[in-house]
C-alpha positions as CSV (number, residue, x, y, z in Angstrom):
1,M,-169.5,-50.0,141.8
2,K,-166.4,-52.1,141.2
3,A,-162.7,-51.2,141.4
4,V,-160.1,-52.5,138.9
5,T,-156.4,-52.2,139.5
6,S,-155.0,-54.5,136.8
7,R,-155.0,-54.0,133.0
8,D,-155.5,-57.8,132.8
9,N,-159.1,-57.4,134.0
10,A,-161.6,-58.6,131.4
11,A,-163.8,-55.5,131.6
12,F,-160.8,-53.2,131.3
13,K,-159.4,-55.0,128.3
14,A,-162.8,-54.9,126.6
15,M,-163.1,-51.2,127.1
16,A,-159.6,-50.6,125.9
17,K,-160.2,-52.6,122.8
18,L,-163.4,-50.6,122.1
19,A,-161.6,-47.3,122.6
20,A,-158.8,-48.3,120.2
21,S,-160.7,-50.1,117.4
22,T,-163.3,-48.7,115.0
23,S,-163.9,-52.2,113.6
24,E,-164.5,-53.5,117.2
25,R,-167.1,-50.8,117.8
26,K,-168.8,-51.5,114.5
27,R,-168.8,-55.3,115.2
28,R,-170.4,-54.9,118.6
29,G,-172.7,-52.0,117.7
30,L,-171.2,-49.9,120.4
31,T,-170.1,-46.3,120.7
32,V,-167.4,-44.9,123.0
33,L,-168.1,-41.7,124.9
34,D,-165.0,-40.0,126.3
35,G,-165.7,-37.2,128.7
36,A,-168.4,-35.9,131.0
37,H,-170.1,-33.7,128.3
38,L,-170.7,-36.6,125.9
39,V,-171.8,-39.0,128.7
40,A,-174.2,-36.3,130.0
41,A,-175.6,-35.7,126.5
42,F,-176.2,-39.4,126.0
43,L,-178.0,-39.8,129.4
44,D,-180.0,-36.6,128.8
45,S,-181.4,-38.2,125.6
46,G,-183.1,-40.9,127.8
47,R,-180.6,-43.7,127.0
48,E,-178.5,-45.8,129.3
49,V,-174.8,-46.6,129.0
50,D,-173.7,-50.2,128.9
51,S,-170.6,-49.6,131.0
52,L,-168.8,-46.7,132.6
53,M,-165.2,-46.4,133.7
54,V,-164.0,-43.5,135.9
55,S,-160.6,-42.7,137.2
56,A,-160.4,-42.5,141.0
57,P,-159.3,-38.8,141.1
58,A,-162.1,-37.8,138.8
59,L,-164.7,-39.1,141.3
60,Q,-163.8,-36.2,143.5
61,R,-165.2,-33.8,140.9
62,P,-168.9,-32.9,141.5
63,E,-169.8,-33.0,137.8
64,I,-168.4,-36.6,137.5
65,E,-170.0,-37.7,140.7
66,R,-173.4,-36.5,139.6
67,L,-173.1,-38.4,136.4
68,V,-171.9,-41.6,138.1
69,D,-175.0,-41.4,140.3
70,R,-177.2,-41.6,137.2
71,V,-175.7,-45.0,136.2
72,P,-176.5,-48.2,137.9
73,G,-173.7,-49.1,140.2
74,S,-173.3,-52.5,138.6
75,R,-172.2,-50.8,135.4
76,V,-169.6,-48.5,137.0
77,T,-165.9,-49.3,137.4
78,V,-163.3,-47.2,139.1
79,V,-159.8,-47.4,137.8
80,S,-156.5,-45.8,138.8
81,E,-155.4,-42.6,137.0
82,A,-152.6,-44.6,135.3
83,L,-155.0,-47.2,134.0
84,F,-157.5,-44.5,132.8
85,K,-154.7,-42.9,130.7
86,V,-154.5,-46.3,128.8
87,L,-158.2,-45.9,127.9
88,S,-158.2,-42.2,127.1
89,T,-158.9,-41.3,123.4
90,V,-157.6,-37.7,123.9
91,D,-154.3,-36.2,125.0
92,S,-155.7,-34.8,128.2
93,A,-157.5,-37.6,130.0
94,T,-161.1,-36.7,130.8
95,G,-161.5,-39.1,133.8
96,M,-164.7,-40.7,132.4
97,I,-165.4,-43.0,129.5
98,A,-168.5,-45.0,128.6
99,A,-169.5,-47.7,126.2
100,A,-173.1,-47.5,124.9
101,E,-175.2,-49.0,122.2
102,T,-175.0,-47.0,119.0
103,P,-178.4,-45.5,118.4
104,A,-180.1,-47.0,115.3
105,G,-181.3,-44.6,112.6
106,H,-184.7,-44.8,111.1
107,S,-186.2,-43.7,107.8
108,V,-186.8,-40.0,107.2
109,P,-190.4,-39.0,106.6
110,P,-190.9,-37.7,103.1
111,D,-192.2,-34.4,104.4
112,A,-189.5,-33.9,107.1
113,D,-189.2,-30.3,108.1
114,L,-185.4,-29.9,107.9
115,V,-182.9,-32.5,106.8
116,L,-179.1,-32.3,106.4
117,V,-177.9,-34.5,103.5
118,L,-174.1,-35.2,103.2
119,E,-172.4,-36.7,100.2
120,G,-168.9,-37.9,100.3
121,I,-167.8,-35.7,103.3
122,Q,-164.4,-37.3,104.1
123,D,-163.2,-35.4,107.1
124,P,-164.7,-36.7,110.4
125,G,-164.3,-33.2,111.8
126,N,-166.4,-31.7,109.1
127,V,-169.1,-34.4,109.6
128,G,-169.1,-33.7,113.3
129,T,-169.3,-29.9,112.7
130,L,-172.2,-30.3,110.3
131,L,-174.1,-32.6,112.7
132,R,-173.6,-30.1,115.5
133,S,-174.9,-27.3,113.4
134,A,-177.9,-29.4,112.3
135,A,-178.8,-30.2,115.8
136,A,-178.4,-26.5,116.9
137,A,-180.6,-25.4,113.9
138,G,-183.4,-27.8,114.9
139,A,-182.9,-30.3,112.1
140,G,-184.3,-33.7,113.0
141,H,-182.4,-35.8,110.5
142,A,-179.0,-36.3,109.0
143,V,-178.6,-38.5,105.9
144,L,-175.1,-39.6,104.9
145,S,-174.0,-41.3,101.7
146,K,-172.0,-44.5,102.0
147,D,-168.7,-42.7,101.2
148,C,-169.0,-40.2,104.0
149,A,-166.7,-40.5,107.1
150,F,-168.1,-42.8,109.8
151,A,-170.6,-40.8,111.8
152,W,-169.8,-42.6,115.0
153,S,-166.0,-42.3,114.9
154,L,-164.3,-40.9,117.9
155,K,-163.3,-37.7,116.1
156,T,-166.7,-37.2,114.6
157,I,-168.4,-37.6,118.0
158,R,-166.0,-35.2,119.7
159,A,-166.6,-32.6,117.0
160,A,-170.3,-32.9,117.2
161,M,-170.3,-32.3,121.0
162,G,-173.4,-34.4,121.7
163,A,-175.4,-33.6,118.6
164,H,-175.5,-37.3,117.7
165,F,-178.1,-37.8,120.4
166,A,-180.4,-35.0,119.2
167,L,-180.6,-36.3,115.6
168,N,-181.8,-39.2,113.6
169,I,-178.6,-40.2,111.8
170,I,-178.7,-42.7,108.9
171,E,-175.7,-43.8,107.0
172,G,-174.9,-45.6,103.8
173,I,-177.9,-44.1,102.0
174,D,-178.6,-44.0,98.3
175,L,-179.1,-40.3,98.0
176,V,-180.8,-40.4,94.6
177,A,-183.4,-42.7,95.9
178,F,-183.8,-40.6,99.0
179,L,-184.3,-37.4,97.0
180,E,-186.8,-39.1,94.7
181,S,-189.0,-39.9,97.7
182,F,-188.5,-36.6,99.5
183,R,-191.6,-34.3,99.0
184,G,-190.0,-31.1,100.1
185,T,-187.5,-28.7,98.5
186,A,-184.0,-30.1,98.0
187,V,-181.4,-27.4,97.8
188,A,-177.9,-28.4,96.5
189,L,-175.1,-26.2,97.6
190,T,-172.7,-25.6,94.7
191,G,-170.2,-22.8,94.1
192,E,-171.2,-22.6,90.4
193,S,-174.9,-21.8,90.9
194,K,-176.1,-18.4,89.8
195,R,-178.9,-18.5,92.4
196,S,-178.1,-17.1,95.8
197,L,-179.0,-19.2,98.8
198,Y,-180.5,-16.1,100.3
199,D,-183.1,-16.0,97.4
200,V,-184.3,-19.5,98.0
201,D,-187.4,-20.1,100.2
202,L,-186.3,-22.4,103.0
203,R,-189.4,-22.1,105.2
204,G,-191.2,-25.4,104.2
205,P,-189.8,-28.9,104.3
206,V,-186.2,-28.7,103.1
207,A,-183.3,-31.0,102.5
208,L,-179.9,-29.2,102.4
209,L,-177.3,-31.0,100.3
210,V,-173.6,-30.6,101.0
211,G,-171.0,-32.4,98.9
212,N,-167.4,-33.6,99.1
213,E,-164.8,-31.1,100.3
214,G,-162.9,-31.2,97.0
215,S,-165.3,-32.2,94.2
216,G,-168.7,-31.2,95.7
217,L,-171.9,-33.0,94.9
218,T,-171.9,-35.6,92.1
219,P,-173.9,-34.7,89.0
220,E,-176.4,-37.5,89.8
221,V,-177.3,-36.1,93.2
222,R,-177.1,-32.5,92.1
223,G,-179.5,-33.3,89.2
224,H,-182.1,-34.6,91.7
225,A,-182.2,-31.4,93.7
226,T,-185.1,-28.9,93.3
227,F,-182.6,-26.0,93.1
228,T,-178.9,-25.4,93.2
229,A,-177.7,-22.5,95.2
230,S,-174.5,-20.8,96.1
231,I,-173.4,-18.7,99.1
232,P,-172.4,-15.2,97.9
233,M,-168.8,-14.5,98.6
234,P,-167.8,-10.9,97.8
235,G,-164.2,-11.5,99.0
236,K,-161.4,-13.1,97.1
237,M,-161.7,-16.7,98.3
238,E,-162.9,-19.4,95.8
239,S,-164.8,-21.5,98.3
240,L,-165.9,-22.2,101.8
241,N,-165.1,-25.2,104.0
242,A,-167.9,-27.8,103.7
243,G,-168.7,-27.5,107.4
244,V,-168.9,-23.8,107.2
245,A,-171.1,-23.8,104.0
246,G,-173.5,-26.3,105.4
247,S,-173.8,-24.5,108.7
248,L,-174.5,-21.2,107.0
249,A,-177.3,-22.9,105.0
250,L,-178.8,-24.4,108.1
251,F,-178.9,-21.1,109.9
252,E,-180.3,-19.3,106.8
253,A,-183.2,-21.7,107.1
254,V,-183.5,-20.8,110.8
255,R,-183.4,-17.0,110.0
256,Q,-186.2,-17.4,107.4
257,R,-188.4,-19.4,109.7
258,R,-188.0,-17.0,112.6
259,S,-189.2,-14.1,110.4
260,R,-192.3,-15.8,108.9
């Protein structure tokens, strides 16, 4: 375990650059994990962090100490509280930040049991919410179109609360080509559909399609779905937030599968 007291230290500057720059993280294929919960979720997935920086006061907390013990000492650096605040990506510093190799996605089997498909979701918070719901619902895969928010942005990772490490996430996908190869039922969520989501059988291999917050799914993608379906809304609102709609659909699949 090393100690750093100067912001001119090379390792400190490298971590600061990663924490501040999406382009740097993409260039190096690394992800920044700010906080004990995210670091724990990453380690629990069987992966190893490349480097870990901890503030000296945080080392006194048992939760932090236990996580530090799980990382080889050569990869751990202790910094002052003041230096850690420079690294922090949130208003209230967590005391622990790690850099780790961004997990590579792999192709989705054509008969995958439950797949979340996102087209043009722009808000990183919505992407993170949907990934979190997908992981909680037992989905194995999340497929994102090229115009979705970056799945590995700091805001998306925070919103997903560790879900990234329980899912196979693939980005920049041609959704029409994906749907043409998928052998299960593809259900497109649209507000205009006359078919209720609750009348669709979601018990077999299913891909749930969620579109852009404003314009929804494109006609091309919607046209390659097996069904379109809407979520009944007896109240006076015109629509649901994309993260809420996708989450409801995922857990309707859970409900149906538990009752079979």
